[in-house]
C-alpha positions, 0 to 999 in steps of 0.5 A: 627088524627083518632083513633088507629083503623083507623090508624091500617086499614091505616097501613094494607092498605099500604101493596103493593099488588105488594109485596104481589104477589111477596112474595106470602103473603096471608093476612087477618084480624080479629077484636075484641073489644081490638085488630085487628089481621093481619094474614100473610101466609108466605113461609119460605123455604120449609114450610108455616108459619102463622104470626099474628101481633096484633095491640092494642091501643099502637101499635105506641109506643109499636109495633105490638105484634108478634106471629106465629100460626098453618097455619091450625088453627090460634087459636093455637099459640106458640113456636112450630110454630116459624121458627127454626135457623133463624137469627132475631127470638129470645127468651128472658126470655122464650118469643119468639120475632122478633128483628125488629123495629115495633114489640112488642118484639123489642120495649118492650123486646129487646130495651125498650129505643126505642120509634119509632115503628110508624116509621116502616110500616107493609109493610117494616116489612113484607119484612124484615121478609121475607128476614130473612126467605129467609136467607138474 
């Protein structure tokens, strides 16, 4: 089996282009020494959101670290960029997280007994996030 970087690239490559077209996702990656970021531009009702999913060496057990960023400046992230009044997006101990399997917040903050982050593909996770943003 390959290392975490190869597994990350395979996970990202598994996102269906048909889903990306259907939901209007704009995907890009950024890579550094200790992580790979997947940025996904999403439509959330009447506004645009920029989701950053950070892959680190432990992503298969700890999940992808989730954050929302300024759609015009991805280096700026924080609570002010998170969707408001949307089921599934929560704050725990002052830290915002997405309560969906496959994210760091789900596996480390909300359900630390769970060790199945690798069972959720990023494509499935993005569809679930999009459905939450669409109010389903």
